[in-house]
N, C-alpha and C positions, 0 to 999 in steps of 0.2 A: 504493499499500499504506500502510495506516495503521499507525503505531507503537502497540503496546500500551503504555500508560503506567500504571505503578504508583506512585503515591506514597504513601509510608507516613509519616505526619507526627505526630510526638509533640509535642503542644502542652501544655506543662506549666502547670497552672492554680495552681501552688503557688509560694511565694516564691522558691525555688532557680531560676535560669536552666538551661536545658538545654544542655550541652555535646554538640553533634552535628556530624557530618561527613556531607556529601551523598555518596550512592553514585552514580557516573556510569557510563555504559555504557563498556565497554572499547574503547579504540581498539586497532588492530593492534599498536601499539608496547607496549601494556600487557597484551597477552594472555599468558597462561603460556607460557614457552619449554619445549618438551618434546622429549626424545628417547625414543623407544620401542625397547626391546631385547627380543628374543623368539627362543625356540628353536622347532624344527619339531614342536610337539605340536599336535593337531588344535584344542584349545581356544585356542591362540595364534593360529591361523588365524582362528577365528571372532571372537575378541576384536579382532583387527586389521581385520576387515570393518566392525565397529561404529566403531572409532577412526577410520578414514578419513572416515566420514560426519560426524564432528565436528571436522574439520580447520578448519572456520569459527571454532570456539571456542578454539583454542590455536594458537600459532606451533609447528608441527612442524618441529624442527630435524634430526631424524635417524631413520631406520628401520634398525635394526642387527640383523644375525643374530648370535646368541650361542649357546653351549653350555650344558648343565647336566648334573647327574648322570645324567639319562635320555636325553640327546641330545648326542652329540659326533661330530665328523667324522673325526678321525684325521689324522695328517699326510701320508698318501699314501706313506710310506716303510717301511710295515711296522711300525712301532713299536707296541707293544702297551700297553695299561693294563689293570690289574686292582686293584680295591679292594674288599676284603671288605665284605659287606652291601648291595652295590648290586643294582639290578634284575636284572642278568644273573646275579649269583650266586644270588639267591633262585630264578631260573628254572633254575639248573643249567647255564647256557650259558657260553661263553667260558673253558672250563677251562685253556686255555693262555694266556689274555689276549685281549682283543679289539683289533682294529685300528680299529674305530669301533663306535658302538652307536646304532642307531635314527636314522640319518641318511642321507638320500637321497645316493647316490653318482653320480659322473659328471655332476652338474648344477651349473651356475653360477648358475642362477636358481631359486629356490624359492618358498615360499609368500608371502614379502612381495612379491616381484616379481609373482606371480599376483594378488594382491590390488590392486596398483596397476595392472596391466594391466585388471582388470575395472573399477576406478575409472575408467580412461581412456574406456572405453565408456559409462559412466554420466554422465560429466562434463557433456556437453551439457545433459542434463536437470537435474542437480544445480544448475548455475549459474543456471538459470531461477529457482530457488526461493531461492538465496542467492549473490549475486555475489561473495562473499569466499571461496568455495571456490578452493583453489590449483590452478594448472594441472597435468595429469598429468605434464608434463616436469618440473615443479618436485618433485613427489613422488618421481619416478624418480630424480631426481639426490640425493635424501636417502638412498638405499638404500646401506648400506655393510656389509662384514663385519668382525665383531669377533673376539675370541679363541674360535675354535671347535674347534680341534684336539683338546683333551682336556678332561675335567672338571677344573675348578679350575685350569687352567693360565693364568697371567698373566705369562709369562716374555718376551713379545715385544710391541712395539707393533704395532698393526693399524690399518687405516683407521678402523674404529669407535672404537677408544680414542683415536686422535688427534683425532677430532671432539669427543669428550667433554673432552679435555685442552684443546683450542683454545677451546671455548666457556666452560669454567671460568675461563681466563686472560683472556678478552676484556674489553673495557671496558663492555660492556652490563650494566646493573644486573640483579642476580639477582632472584629465585631461577632456577636451572636444575633442572627435573624431570627426572629419568631413571627410567622405569619398568623394573623388573627382572622381566620375564615369564618370563625363564629364570634362568641363573645370573648372578652378579655379577663374573665374572673380568674382563670388558671394562671395567667401571667400576674395578675394582682396578687394572688396567693403566694406565688414565689417570691415576690418583692416584699410583702408583709412578713413572710416567714424569715427573710433576711433582716428586716428591720427588727423583728422581735428577738432575734438571737443576738444581734450584735449592736443595737443602738446605745446600750449602756456601757459598751466597752471602749477603751482608750482608742482603739484604732477604727472607730465607726467612721469618721469622716473619710478615711482613705478607702474603706470598704464601700462606702456609699458612692463615692466618686469613681471607683473601678467598675462597679455594676452599671452606673449611670453611663459611663463611656462605652460599655461593652454592649449593651442591649439596644437593639434596633427593632422596633415593632412595625410591621408592614400590615396594616389592618384594612379590612373592608368595612370601614365606619366603626362606630362605637356601639356594637350590637347588643350589649347588655348594660351599658352605662358605667361600667367599672373603670374605664379609662378616665372619664371625666370626674367620677366620684372619688376614686383612690390614687390612680397611677399619676395623672397630671398634677394634682395638688401636692402630692407628697414625694414624688420623684420627678420634679419639673426638668431635670437634665437628661432624662431618658430621651432618645431619638425616636420620633414617631414619623415614619414615612407616609403621610397622607398623600397618596398619589392622586393626581387628576388622571383617573385610569382610562385606558383604552377599553371601550365597552365590550364586554363579553357575557353580559347579563340577560335577564328576562327580557328587557326592553331594547335589546341590541338592534332590532329592525328599525327603530326610530333614528338610529345614528349611523346606520351601516351606509357606506358609499356604494352607488349603484354597481359599480364593477366588482364590489365584494360580495354581493348577495349570492353569488354562487356558493359561497363557503358555508352558508347556513342552510342550503337546500337539501331536500331529501335525497336527491340523486347523488350529490357530493358526499353526504354523510354515509350513505350505503356503500359507496365505493371505496372511500378512504378511511372509514371508521368501523362501521358495523361489521364488514366482511374482513377485517383485519385481526384475527386471532382472538384470544380469550379476553383481552383488555378491551378490545373495540366492541365485542359482544356485550360486555357489561355497561357500556355507556348508554346513559338515558337519552331517548329521542322521542319526539311526538308520535303517539300511537303504538307505543311498545308494549302496552299491556301491563306495565309494572307500577308499583307504588313503593315508596320508601318505608311508609307506615300505614298498616291497614286502617281504613276509616278516616284517613287525612282529608279533611275537606277542601285543602288547598292544592292537593295533588291529583289534578284531573288530566294530566298530561299523557297518561297512558291510553286514553281514548281519543278517537277522531270521529268526524261526522256529525258533531253536535255544536249548535250555536251557543254563544254565551248565554242567552236566555234559557236554552234547554238545560244547560249545565247548572244554572241557578235552580231551575225547577226540580233537578236531580239532587239538590242539597249541597252542590259545590259552590265555592266562592272563587270564581274565575278572576284573575288580575291581569291577565295578558291574553290577547285573542288567540284562538285555536289556530295551528298551522298545519301544513301538509304532512302526511305520514313520513316518518323517518328523518323529518328535519330537525335542526339544532334547536334545543330548548334553552340551556343557559350553562355558562361556565363563569359565573360571576366573580368567583374568587381567584381564578386564574391569574390575573394581574399581580396578585400579591407575591408570587414568586417569579414571574416571567423576567423581571430586571436582574435576577440572580443567575440566570442562564448565561453561559459563556460563549456569546456569539460575536464577540469582538467590540460591541458597544460599550463595554466597561461600565455598565449601568450599576453594578454592585458597588462600584467605588465610591459613588456620590449619588444621593437621592435626587439632587438637582440636575443630574446629566441626562436622565431619561433613557428609555428603552422601549422594548416591546410591550411592557406593562403600562406605559405612561411616565409621567414626570411629576416630581414633588411639587406641590403647590400649597401655600398655606390656606387653610380652610377649604381644601379642595372637595371634602365630602361632608355633606350634612347627612349622608345615609345612615339611617337608624340612630341618628344622634338623639339622646334622650335627656329630657330635663331632669337633672339630679342635683342633689345637695351634697356639695363636697364633704368627705369625711376625713377626720384626722387619722394620723398614723396608728393611733391605739384602738381605733375603731374594731369591733369584733369581726366585721365582715359578714355578719348574717344578713340574708337576703331580706328585702322588703315583702311586706304582704303575706307573711306566714301564719299559719294557725295549726295547733296540734290536731291529730286525728280526734274526732268526736266532739270538737268544739266549733262554734259558729265563726266562720272567717269574717271578721269585722270590715274587711276591705271589699268583700264581695257583695253585689247588689241584691242578693236573694232573687226574688221574683221581678224585680224592677226590669224596665225595658233595657235593651242593649245600650252601650254608650253611643254607639252610632252604628248605622247599617247602610252603607252607600256603596257604589261600584268599586271604590278604592278600599278594598277590605283587608288590605295588607299594609303594613308599614314599610313597604319597599319603595314607595313612590318618593322622589326627591326632585328638586328643580335642577334640571340639567343646565349647566352655564353655557352661554353662547360660546361656540368654539370658532376661532378665527380660521379662515380658509386654508391658511398655510399649515396650521396645526392639524386640521381635519385631513389634510393630504399626507402629512407624515403619519398620522394615526392610520390612515388606510393602507399605506405601503407596510407598515409594521405588522398590521393585522393579517394581510396577505402573506407575508414572509413567515409569520408564527404559524398560521394555519397549515401552510405546505410543509413546514418543519415538522409539525405534529403528525401530519399525514405520513411523512417519511419514517418517523420513528415508529409509529403503529405498523408500517410495512416491514420494519426490521423485526418486529415482534412475531411476524407471521412468515418470515423468510429465512430459511436455514442456510442459504448460500449467499456469500458476501456479494458476488457479482451482480445477483439478481435484484439488488436494491440500490437507490440512490444514497449518496452519503454527503453530509455536510462536511466541510474541510476540518481537518485537524490542524489548528492553526498555530504557527510559530511566527510571531511578528517581531520584527525589529523596527519599530516606529517611535519617532519622538512623540510621545504622549503629551509632554509639555514643551513649549517653544516660546521663547521671548522675542517678539517682533516689534517694529516701530510703525507708526501711522505712515502710509505711503509706500511701505516696502512692497515689492514683488517677491513672493515666497513660492519657490520651486516645489512642486509635489511630484512624487514618483511611486509607482506601485508595480510589484511583480506578482503574477498570479498564475496558479495551476490548479488542477482539480484531481482528486484521488480516483475518480472513475474514468478520467481521460475525457470528460465532457468539456464543450466550449464554455468560456466564461465571459461574462459581460460586466463591465465597470462603469459606474457612475459616481463622480464626486458631487457632494452637495453640502451646504452649510446648514447645520441644525440650529436655527435661530432660537427656538424655544429653550434650548440648553445654554446659548450664548448670552452674555451680559450686553455685548454690542448688538443692538436691535435693528441696525440699518442693513442696507443691501450690501453684500459682498460678492464680487465678481470673480469667477473662476474662468480662465481663458478658454479651455476646452474640457468640459467635465466628462468626457467619454474616452479620453486617452490615457495611457498609463503614465505619461509624462506631460505635466502642465504647470500652470502658475496660478496663484491666488493673489490678488491685489488687496492689501490691507487699506481700508478707507482711510482718507486723509482726515476725517473727523473723528476717528476712534480715539478715545481717551485713555490715559494711563490707568491700568488695572483692569480695563475691560477685556473679556474673553471672546474668542471665536472658535466654536466647535466645528471641525471640518470632518466629514464621514466619507470614507471610501467604501462603497457599497458594492459587493461582487455577488453576482448570481449566475448559477450554472444553467445549462439547457437540458439537465436531466429531468426525470419524472419521479416525484414532483420537483419542480425547481426549487433550489435551496440557495439561501443567501447568507452571507457572512459580512462582517464589517471590520474596518480599522478606524479609529477615532484620534484625531489630532487636535489638542487644545492650544491655540494661539493666545498668548497673553501680551497685551500691549505695554510696552514700556514707556 
C-alpha cells in the first residue's frame, strides 16, 4: 500500500523567514482521547455506528450510557419524577409522575452493546483495510453505565463517572474529549466527585486547574440542564465546544443543499448503508419496522404510508414529517465527534478551526437548553421533581390538563440561525465528503479484500501548519499528491474564512494547480490569521477527500 503524501510547502521569497512547524501523522499515543456518552435515542444509535468505524482515528476510552430529559431509566424502586414542561408533560402523560421515561426496561445491554456486537462481526473485514481498528473485546470492555436513573441526577458515583474522573486525574497529557450526546449529569458527577475528594486538600488549586485544562466537553446542547446548573458555575474554566454544527439531525431536510439531497434518500441509504454488512443493517431508517423502546409515542419512524394526522390518531406524537422508505432519519449527535477524525483539517487542535462537524461559536446552541437555578459545589446532586414510591408526587399535575399539547410536542425545536452563503457552501462540501467517507468505511466492513474497496489516504504531511507573513506578501503554495489505490486525484485550494480572523477576500492565483501563490491582502492587520485549505479528492467509489491546512499569521 502506498502512502498518500501531501506536502504543503510555503517557500517565502521575501526577506522575512518563515516560522513553520511540520505536521506529522498522529501516532497512537497522540490520537485524541475520547469518551462517548449517549442516551437511547435512535439518532445516538446511528451516530455510534458511524463512530465505531472511526476508532482508527482516536483513542476511544469509554462508551457510556447516560440519561437526558427525554430518556431516563428510573431507580427500579418506584420513585417518580415529574418536571413541568418536559416531553411527557406536553404529551399529557405521567400525570402522577413517571417511574421511567422512554428507557428500555429489563435489559442490561442496550444499543451501545448492540453496536459493538455488530462491530465484532464486521471486524475481520475492517482490519483488512486498517490494522489499527481495536479488537471487539477492547471495545466491549469500554462499555459502562453512567448516571441514568433520573433526568439531571448526579448524586451518586457510577462506573461511567468514575472512568471520567480517573482519566481526568491520570498523568496522561490532555486533552480528554467527552462527547455529550445525551445529558451531562455523568460528567457533572465526575467533577463533583473530584471536588468532594480534593477540595479540602492543600493541592486542590493545582488539581482543579489540571482537570479544567484537560476536559473538553463536546455537547449536543445541555440536554438535562446539568451543564448550566453545576458544571459552568463551579468549573468555569472547563472547555465547552458549543459547535455551530453541520446539521445531521431530524430537521436536516430544512438545511440540506439541493445537491446533497441524494445523501438522505432511500436509494442512497439502501446501497451505501443498509446493504453494507452487520453495522449497516443495524442503522435506523424510515420504514424499517423497528423501535428503540416498545410503546414510545415519539418513535413512529418504523412505519411508512401514514400522514401526520393519521399518526396522531394512532397515538403518536410526530415532530417531523414522514419520509420515503429507507431514507435517512437522523444522526443528530454525529458532529460531536466528527472534528476528532484525522482527515487533515486538524479540527481537534482547536474548536475555532472547524471541520466536518462544524465550528465553535459562542451561544451556538440553544438546543435543549433548560432554565435552571445554578447549584453550589456542595449541592447533593439529587434530581428535581422526585417522590418516593407510594407517595404523591407534588410536582405532578394529577388529573389536570397537560401543560400544552401542540404540534411541537418535543423539546427538539430551536431557532436555526441564518447561515451566510459562504458558510452554507462549506457545510455542504463537508457534509458530502463526510457521507462519502462513511459509505467507504461501511464498505470496508463488508469487503474482505483490500483492493475491492476505496481508501482514504494514509497521510504523511510535511506542511507548515503555522507561518508568519506580511500584508502584501505573495506566498507560494505547493502540494504533492498520490493515492493508495492508484486513483486520479483532484486538488482545489480555498480559504476557510469562517476559521480565519481576517474576514476579507483572499486571492489564490490558480486554486487547481499543485503549485500556485496566495496574495496576503494589503489591509490585513497584525495578528490576524488566514486559514488555507488544500482539498484533495480521488475519483474512486465513493470519492474520498482529505485535506491539509496552513495557518498564515500576519506580522
